[in-house]
C-alpha positions in Angstrom: 168.9 100.5 136.0 166.4 100.3 132.3 164.2 103.6 131.3 160.9 103.3 129.4 163.5 105.3 126.2 166.0 102.6 125.5 166.3 99.2 124.1 163.7 96.9 124.6 160.8 99.1 125.6 162.0 101.4 123.0 160.8 99.1 120.5 157.5 98.2 121.4 156.2 101.7 122.3 158.1 102.6 119.2 155.8 100.7 116.8 152.9 102.4 113.8 150.5 101.1 111.3 150.1 97.8 110.1 151.5 94.8 108.9 150.0 92.9 105.6 149.1 90.2 107.6 147.2 91.5 110.0 145.2 94.0 107.6 144.0 91.2 105.4 142.8 89.3 108.5 141.0 92.4 109.9 138.9 92.3 105.8 139.0 88.3 106.1 136.5 88.1 108.8 134.5 91.5 108.3 133.8 89.3 104.5 132.6 86.6 106.8 130.7 88.1 109.4 128.5 91.0 106.3 128.4 87.3 104.5 126.2 86.1 107.7 124.5 89.2 107.7 123.4 89.6 104.6 121.0 87.0 104.5 118.7 88.4 107.7 119.5 92.3 107.3 117.4 92.5 103.6 114.8 89.8 105.3 114.2 92.4 108.0 113.8 94.6 105.5 110.8 93.3 103.4 109.2 93.4 107.4 109.5 96.9 107.8 107.7 97.6 104.0 105.3 95.2 105.0 104.4 96.9 107.3 105.4 100.5 106.7 102.0 99.8 103.5 99.3 97.5 106.3 99.9 101.1 107.9 99.4 103.2 104.7 96.6 101.2 103.9 95.1 101.3 107.5 95.9 105.6 107.6 94.2 105.9 104.1 91.0 103.7 105.8 90.7 105.8 108.5 91.6 109.3 107.0 88.5 108.2 104.6 85.7 107.2 107.8 87.4 110.9 109.1 85.8 112.6 105.6 82.6 110.9 105.8 81.6 112.0 109.4 83.5 114.7 109.1 81.9 116.2 105.5 78.2 113.7 105.8 78.3 111.9 103.4 80.1 107.9 102.0 83.7 107.7 101.3 83.7 104.1 99.3 87.2 102.7 99.0 87.9 100.5 95.7 90.7 97.7 96.2 91.8 97.3 92.4 92.3 93.7 91.4 96.1 94.5 90.0 96.7 94.3 93.6 98.9 97.1 93.5 96.1 99.9 93.7 93.4 101.0 95.7 91.0 104.4 95.3 89.1 106.6 97.8 86.3 107.6 96.5 84.7 111.2 97.9 80.8 109.9 97.2 79.1 113.0 98.1 75.1 111.5 96.6 75.7 108.7 97.6 75.2 105.8 94.9 78.5 104.4 94.9 80.2 105.0 91.9 82.2 108.5 90.7 80.7 110.9 89.0 81.4 114.4 87.6 82.1 116.7 90.6 83.0 113.7 93.0 86.5 114.0 94.5 89.0 111.1 94.4 92.2 110.2 94.6 93.9 106.4 93.9 97.1 105.5 95.5 99.3 103.0 94.1 101.4 100.7 97.2 103.9 99.5 95.1 105.6 103.3 94.7 106.6 103.8 98.9 106.2 99.7 98.7 107.9 97.9 95.6 107.3 94.6 96.7 104.0 94.3 98.6 101.0 92.8 97.0 97.4 93.8 98.4 93.8 92.0 97.9 90.8 92.7 99.5 87.9 90.4 100.4 84.6 93.7 99.6 85.2 97.5 99.2 84.5 98.9 102.5 81.6 101.9 102.1 82.4 105.1 105.6 78.9 106.5 106.2 78.8 109.6 107.7 77.9 107.4 110.8 81.0 106.3 111.3 79.9 103.0 110.1 81.5 100.8 107.6 80.0 97.8 105.2 80.2 95.5 104.4 82.9 94.8 107.3 86.7 94.2 104.6 89.3 92.4 105.2 92.8 93.6 103.1 95.5 91.5 103.0 98.9 92.7 102.0 101.2 90.1 100.7 105.3 90.6 100.9 106.6 89.2 97.6 109.7 88.4 98.9 108.9 86.7 102.1 105.8 85.5 102.2 105.0 86.8 105.3 100.7 88.4 105.8 99.4 91.2 107.3 96.3 92.2 107.3 94.3 95.3 107.8 90.2 95.2 109.2 87.5 97.4 108.5 84.7 96.4 111.0 80.7 96.9 110.5 81.1 99.5 113.7 84.2 101.4 111.3 86.8 100.2 113.8 90.1 99.6 111.3 93.0 97.5 112.8 96.2 95.2 111.7 95.5 92.5 112.4 97.7 89.3 111.5 96.0 87.5 109.4 94.7 84.0 109.6 
């Protein structure tokens, strides 16, 4: 009678490590899988950056509206032509321009979202009542994928992320 400690079974259970051929096959399979997955991962990350940039612009616009109501004076958001910066102005005398003593905060979208460009249809002004004039649409575009997200500011002051038409 044969036991597990002798003969044929001993050779099967006493095997340690991998052969060179097994290691080459595993490395080749991992290389093929990662070559297929890498482009999809890069597009996924570009989509995440686009959505993150849209959330950042939306939260800054909502903060400008909230500050206009709480401080009882207008807040204006200027979007620049360079497609990467915007400025939030605390317009204490409600004249639409930055004067001495009025706080401004400049934001550069490319600091956190390097491949996103933005453009706006108008520069919204938030009133102390919480309304906005004129209504505005901020379009954010991914340089990698060409996908877009729109942040809209309604006349009522509501700020939301929409899909672009």
